[in-house]
Structure formats: C-alpha cells, structure tokens
N, CA, C and O atoms as CSV, one atom per row, in Angstrom:
chain,resi,resn,atom,element,x,y,z
A,1,MET,N,N,63.420,-156.507,136.411
A,1,MET,CA,C,62.980,-157.477,134.840
A,1,MET,C,C,61.646,-157.756,134.883
A,1,MET,O,O,61.279,-157.090,135.851
A,2,SER,N,N,60.602,-158.365,134.414
A,2,SER,CA,C,59.161,-158.530,134.605
A,2,SER,C,C,59.100,-159.908,134.166
A,2,SER,O,O,60.074,-160.184,133.464
A,3,ILE,N,N,58.468,-160.663,134.298
A,3,ILE,CA,C,58.068,-161.700,134.621
A,3,ILE,C,C,57.910,-162.163,132.869
A,3,ILE,O,O,58.562,-163.172,132.600
A,4,ALA,N,N,57.339,-161.710,131.999
A,4,ALA,CA,C,57.103,-161.449,130.656
A,4,ALA,C,C,58.207,-161.375,130.047
A,4,ALA,O,O,58.217,-162.089,129.044
A,5,THR,N,N,59.338,-160.694,130.265
A,5,THR,CA,C,61.049,-160.757,130.353
A,5,THR,C,C,60.886,-161.779,129.949
A,5,THR,O,O,60.530,-162.316,128.901
A,6,LYS,N,N,61.324,-162.141,131.345
A,6,LYS,CA,C,61.663,-163.139,131.359
A,6,LYS,C,C,61.557,-164.786,130.798
A,6,LYS,O,O,62.380,-165.696,130.695
A,7,LYS,N,N,59.821,-164.624,130.445
A,7,LYS,CA,C,59.728,-165.437,129.620
A,7,LYS,C,C,60.240,-165.800,128.302
A,7,LYS,O,O,60.720,-166.861,127.902
A,8,LEU,N,N,59.905,-163.993,127.348
A,8,LEU,CA,C,60.499,-164.325,126.190
A,8,LEU,C,C,61.982,-164.044,126.188
A,8,LEU,O,O,62.355,-163.660,125.079
A,9,GLU,N,N,63.070,-164.126,127.212
A,9,GLU,CA,C,64.113,-164.351,127.091
A,9,GLU,C,C,64.487,-165.891,127.116
A,9,GLU,O,O,65.469,-166.309,126.502
A,10,LEU,N,N,63.818,-166.553,127.713
A,10,LEU,CA,C,63.685,-168.209,127.922
A,10,LEU,C,C,62.905,-168.811,126.358
A,10,LEU,O,O,63.272,-169.906,125.932
A,11,ILE,N,N,62.296,-168.353,125.920
A,11,ILE,CA,C,61.705,-168.928,124.713
A,11,ILE,C,C,63.318,-169.089,123.539
A,11,ILE,O,O,63.881,-170.053,123.020
A,12,ASP,N,N,63.609,-167.329,123.543
A,12,ASP,CA,C,64.921,-166.889,122.806
A,12,ASP,C,C,65.775,-168.107,123.154
A,12,ASP,O,O,66.110,-168.835,122.219
A,13,GLN,N,N,66.218,-168.453,124.565
A,13,GLN,CA,C,67.429,-169.188,124.544
A,13,GLN,C,C,66.553,-170.810,124.013
A,13,GLN,O,O,67.039,-171.656,123.262
A,14,LEU,N,N,65.695,-170.840,124.426
A,14,LEU,CA,C,65.437,-172.607,123.827
A,14,LEU,C,C,64.901,-172.344,122.589
A,14,LEU,O,O,64.369,-173.372,122.170
A,15,MET,N,N,64.793,-171.366,121.757
A,15,MET,CA,C,64.537,-171.829,120.501
A,15,MET,C,C,65.885,-171.414,119.099
A,15,MET,O,O,65.951,-171.350,117.871
A,16,LYS,N,N,67.088,-171.157,120.762
A,16,LYS,CA,C,68.352,-171.720,119.586
A,16,LYS,C,C,69.004,-173.359,120.147
A,16,LYS,O,O,69.971,-173.770,119.506
A,17,VAL,N,N,68.629,-173.999,120.979
A,17,VAL,CA,C,69.262,-175.071,121.340
A,17,VAL,C,C,68.647,-176.144,120.218
A,17,VAL,O,O,67.491,-176.129,119.796
A,18,ASP,N,N,69.373,-176.788,119.957
A,18,ASP,CA,C,69.850,-178.021,118.724
A,18,ASP,C,C,69.876,-179.141,119.511
A,18,ASP,O,O,69.347,-179.766,118.592
A,19,GLU,N,N,69.956,-179.671,120.054
A,19,GLU,CA,C,70.556,-180.681,120.420
A,19,GLU,C,C,69.116,-181.596,121.640
A,19,GLU,O,O,68.520,-181.181,122.633
A,20,GLU,N,N,69.061,-183.045,120.815
A,20,GLU,CA,C,67.487,-183.044,121.058
A,20,GLU,C,C,67.958,-183.412,122.901
A,20,GLU,O,O,67.172,-183.019,123.764
A,21,LYS,N,N,69.246,-184.158,123.325
A,21,LYS,CA,C,69.096,-183.922,124.993
A,21,LYS,C,C,68.960,-182.843,125.655
A,21,LYS,O,O,68.431,-182.545,126.726
A,22,THR,N,N,69.571,-182.248,124.782
A,22,THR,CA,C,70.048,-180.620,125.688
A,22,THR,C,C,67.806,-180.413,126.509
A,22,THR,O,O,67.338,-180.677,127.616
A,23,LEU,N,N,66.882,-179.617,124.678
A,23,LEU,CA,C,65.803,-179.961,125.000
A,23,LEU,C,C,64.878,-180.981,126.113
A,23,LEU,O,O,63.849,-180.702,126.727
A,24,ALA,N,N,65.842,-182.507,126.095
A,24,ALA,CA,C,64.539,-182.954,127.459
A,24,ALA,C,C,65.330,-183.050,128.336
A,24,ALA,O,O,65.039,-184.166,128.766
A,25,ARG,N,N,66.104,-182.715,128.912
A,25,ARG,CA,C,67.068,-182.001,130.233
A,25,ARG,C,C,65.674,-180.775,130.561
A,25,ARG,O,O,64.982,-180.787,131.579
A,26,MET,N,N,65.562,-179.975,129.620
A,26,MET,CA,C,65.535,-178.173,129.747
A,26,MET,C,C,63.910,-178.799,130.435
A,26,MET,O,O,63.725,-178.496,131.614
A,27,GLN,N,N,62.735,-179.667,129.712
A,27,GLN,CA,C,61.820,-180.104,130.175
A,27,GLN,C,C,61.764,-180.897,131.362
A,27,GLN,O,O,60.961,-180.529,132.220
A,28,GLU,N,N,62.336,-181.737,131.544
A,28,GLU,CA,C,62.881,-182.663,132.942
A,28,GLU,C,C,62.801,-181.215,133.908
A,28,GLU,O,O,61.899,-181.016,134.722
A,29,LEU,N,N,63.993,-180.209,133.623
A,29,LEU,CA,C,64.609,-178.637,134.615
A,29,LEU,C,C,62.803,-178.718,134.765
A,29,LEU,O,O,62.294,-179.444,135.619
A,30,PHE,N,N,62.083,-177.993,133.954
A,30,PHE,CA,C,60.696,-177.381,134.140
A,30,PHE,C,C,59.769,-178.114,135.125
A,30,PHE,O,O,59.518,-177.717,136.263
A,31,LEU,N,N,59.250,-179.327,134.504
A,31,LEU,CA,C,58.357,-179.802,135.378
A,31,LEU,C,C,59.015,-180.360,136.820
A,31,LEU,O,O,58.163,-180.563,137.685
A,32,GLN,N,N,60.357,-180.627,137.192
A,32,GLN,CA,C,60.855,-180.378,138.722
A,32,GLN,C,C,60.398,-178.966,138.973
A,32,GLN,O,O,59.632,-178.986,139.936
A,33,ALA,N,N,60.523,-177.988,138.592
A,33,ALA,CA,C,60.410,-177.518,139.487
A,33,ALA,C,C,59.104,-176.465,139.376
A,33,ALA,O,O,59.066,-175.397,139.987
A,34,GLU,N,N,58.186,-176.888,138.612
A,34,GLU,CA,C,56.423,-176.623,138.537
A,34,GLU,C,C,56.648,-178.177,139.893
A,34,GLU,O,O,57.554,-177.927,140.688
A,35,MET,N,N,56.082,-179.299,140.088
A,35,MET,CA,C,56.312,-179.958,140.931
A,35,MET,C,C,57.196,-179.317,142.501
A,35,MET,O,O,56.798,-179.855,143.535
A,36,GLU,N,N,57.932,-178.612,142.611
A,36,GLU,CA,C,58.422,-177.796,143.426
A,36,GLU,C,C,57.609,-177.413,144.161
A,36,GLU,O,O,57.300,-177.814,145.283
A,37,ALA,N,N,56.974,-176.096,143.164
A,37,ALA,CA,C,56.869,-174.811,142.809
A,37,ALA,C,C,55.214,-175.656,143.816
A,37,ALA,O,O,55.274,-175.486,145.034
A,38,ARG,N,N,54.344,-176.199,143.462
A,38,ARG,CA,C,53.316,-176.784,143.455
A,38,ARG,C,C,53.100,-177.635,144.925
A,38,ARG,O,O,52.007,-177.630,145.491
A,39,ILE,N,N,54.332,-178.394,145.487
A,39,ILE,CA,C,54.795,-179.038,146.816
A,39,ILE,C,C,54.496,-177.709,147.550
A,39,ILE,O,O,53.399,-177.524,148.076
A,40,THR,N,N,55.543,-176.732,147.582
A,40,THR,CA,C,55.466,-175.897,148.109
A,40,THR,C,C,53.710,-174.499,148.549
A,40,THR,O,O,53.362,-173.743,149.456
A,41,GLU,N,N,53.318,-174.856,147.500
A,41,GLU,CA,C,51.840,-173.895,147.838
A,41,GLU,C,C,50.845,-175.235,148.381
A,41,GLU,O,O,49.708,-174.878,148.690
A,42,SER,N,N,51.060,-176.352,148.495
A,42,SER,CA,C,50.432,-177.239,149.867
A,42,SER,C,C,50.896,-177.404,151.001
A,42,SER,O,O,50.223,-177.544,152.022
A,43,GLU,N,N,52.294,-177.402,150.913
A,43,GLU,CA,C,52.631,-176.704,151.862
A,43,GLU,C,C,52.091,-176.111,152.350
A,43,GLU,O,O,51.141,-176.518,153.019
A,44,ASP,N,N,52.498,-174.566,152.244
A,44,ASP,CA,C,52.265,-173.685,152.709
A,44,ASP,C,C,50.253,-173.457,153.487
A,44,ASP,O,O,49.712,-173.253,154.574
A,45,ASP,N,N,49.887,-173.662,152.109
A,45,ASP,CA,C,48.043,-174.273,152.572
A,45,ASP,C,C,47.882,-175.371,153.444
A,45,ASP,O,O,46.970,-175.159,154.244
A,46,ILE,N,N,48.419,-176.443,153.582
A,46,ILE,CA,C,48.198,-177.625,154.908
A,46,ILE,C,C,48.759,-176.762,155.746
A,46,ILE,O,O,48.267,-177.196,156.787
A,47,ALA,N,N,49.337,-175.977,156.036
A,47,ALA,CA,C,50.227,-175.090,157.441
A,47,ALA,C,C,48.947,-174.034,157.753
A,47,ALA,O,O,48.190,-174.206,158.708
A,48,ALA,N,N,48.825,-172.940,156.822
A,48,ALA,CA,C,47.445,-172.580,157.041
A,48,ALA,C,C,45.695,-172.665,156.964
A,48,ALA,O,O,44.771,-171.865,156.818
A,49,GLY,N,N,45.852,-174.066,157.145
A,49,GLY,CA,C,45.005,-174.973,157.632
A,49,GLY,C,C,44.009,-174.892,156.093
A,49,GLY,O,O,43.065,-175.682,156.114
A,50,ASN,N,N,44.087,-174.338,155.254
A,50,ASN,CA,C,43.374,-174.328,153.707
A,50,ASN,C,C,42.832,-175.606,153.752
A,50,ASN,O,O,43.172,-175.924,152.612
A,51,VAL,N,N,42.398,-176.347,154.068
A,51,VAL,CA,C,42.667,-177.991,153.936
A,51,VAL,C,C,40.634,-178.276,153.935
A,51,VAL,O,O,39.878,-177.635,154.665
A,52,VAL,N,N,40.352,-178.942,153.323
A,52,VAL,CA,C,39.217,-180.239,153.404
A,52,VAL,C,C,38.715,-181.372,154.025
A,52,VAL,O,O,37.753,-181.245,153.267
A,53,SER,N,N,38.519,-182.070,154.484
A,53,SER,CA,C,38.229,-183.800,154.632
A,53,SER,C,C,38.141,-184.414,153.462
A,53,SER,O,O,37.438,-184.111,152.498
A,54,LEU,N,N,39.021,-185.449,153.611
A,54,LEU,CA,C,38.058,-186.065,152.797
A,54,LEU,C,C,37.217,-186.479,151.754
A,54,LEU,O,O,37.212,-186.710,150.545
A,55,GLU,N,N,36.109,-186.467,153.324
A,55,GLU,CA,C,34.361,-186.182,152.830
A,55,GLU,C,C,33.938,-185.183,152.027
A,55,GLU,O,O,33.108,-185.374,151.139
A,56,GLU,N,N,34.356,-184.296,152.219
A,56,GLU,CA,C,34.064,-182.839,151.668
A,56,GLU,C,C,34.848,-183.031,150.271
A,56,GLU,O,O,34.437,-182.521,149.228
A,57,PHE,N,N,35.449,-183.435,150.313
A,57,PHE,CA,C,36.429,-183.314,149.203
A,57,PHE,C,C,35.566,-184.297,148.212
A,57,PHE,O,O,35.049,-183.917,147.161
A,58,THR,N,N,35.526,-185.188,148.562
A,58,THR,CA,C,34.301,-186.201,147.536
A,58,THR,C,C,33.254,-185.894,147.732
A,58,THR,O,O,32.821,-186.995,148.071
A,59,LYS,N,N,32.380,-185.208,147.805
A,59,LYS,CA,C,30.906,-185.061,148.394
A,59,LYS,C,C,31.228,-183.863,147.228
A,59,LYS,O,O,30.167,-183.612,146.656
A,60,GLY,N,N,31.977,-183.312,146.865
A,60,GLY,CA,C,32.415,-181.863,146.184
A,60,GLY,C,C,32.497,-182.433,144.892
A,60,GLY,O,O,31.583,-182.034,144.170
A,61,ASN,N,N,33.368,-183.326,144.282
A,61,ASN,CA,C,33.518,-184.337,143.808
A,61,ASN,C,C,32.359,-184.776,142.937
A,61,ASN,O,O,32.320,-184.727,141.707
A,62,LYS,N,N,31.208,-185.311,143.948
A,62,LYS,CA,C,30.527,-185.642,143.318
A,62,LYS,C,C,29.255,-184.716,142.599
A,62,LYS,O,O,28.882,-184.767,141.427
A,63,GLU,N,N,28.919,-184.171,143.306
A,63,GLU,CA,C,28.097,-182.711,143.020
A,63,GLU,C,C,28.759,-182.409,141.581
A,63,GLU,O,O,28.068,-182.389,140.562
A,64,TRP,N,N,29.821,-182.232,141.576
A,64,TRP,CA,C,30.611,-181.437,140.448
A,64,TRP,C,C,30.160,-182.195,138.997
A,64,TRP,O,O,29.704,-181.661,137.986
A,65,VAL,N,N,30.506,-183.921,139.306
A,65,VAL,CA,C,30.275,-184.732,137.900
A,65,VAL,C,C,28.550,-184.392,137.779
A,65,VAL,O,O,28.013,-184.302,136.675
A,66,LYS,N,N,27.684,-184.198,139.248
A,66,LYS,CA,C,26.614,-184.108,138.589
A,66,LYS,C,C,25.898,-183.244,137.729
A,66,LYS,O,O,24.929,-183.550,137.034
A,67,THR,N,N,26.697,-181.646,137.872
A,67,THR,CA,C,26.412,-180.382,136.680
A,67,THR,C,C,27.368,-180.682,135.861
A,67,THR,O,O,27.893,-179.597,135.612
A,68,ARG,N,N,28.007,-181.625,135.196
A,68,ARG,CA,C,28.831,-181.875,134.516
A,68,ARG,C,C,28.621,-182.807,133.497
A,68,ARG,O,O,29.207,-183.023,132.436
A,69,HIS,N,N,27.476,-183.404,134.153
A,69,HIS,CA,C,26.560,-184.807,133.810
A,69,HIS,C,C,24.991,-184.404,132.653
A,69,HIS,O,O,24.445,-184.993,131.719
A,70,SER,N,N,24.761,-183.109,133.383
A,70,SER,CA,C,23.484,-182.909,133.586
A,70,SER,C,C,23.203,-181.932,131.867
A,70,SER,O,O,22.100,-181.533,131.493
A,71,ARG,N,N,24.289,-181.783,131.229
A,71,ARG,CA,C,24.681,-180.443,130.824
A,71,ARG,C,C,24.356,-181.198,129.105
A,71,ARG,O,O,24.512,-180.517,128.091
C-alpha cells in the first residue's frame, strides 16, 4: 500500500470521528510521532557527522537575515 493511500485512509477515518476528545488525542499522537521522527533524524545526522558548529550556524543565520532584509 502506498503512502498516499495510507494518508487517504487516515483522512477517511478522521472524517468519521465525532468526539472532540478523540480528535484532540489523535492530534497529540500525530505530534508525538512527528517529534519522535525528528529526534531519530537528528540522532542519525549526529552519528553520521552531519553537524555544524554553533559559530558556523550563527554566521549562516546572520547571512540569511541580511539577504532576507535586503529585498
């Protein structure tokens, strides 16, 4: 089953939910799952050495702000 099909099935299930508490709990679960996925991605990047120093990050942000404000 494709990801698109799974998404459509989830949407269909969500449309059938009538309880506010159930929808709130589902939102919590979606958020938790997304945060856990981000944590795993971050841990994988750290293990692979895909990191930058705080100095490099700050410098990049400052450059980005300059380009955004000059338009």
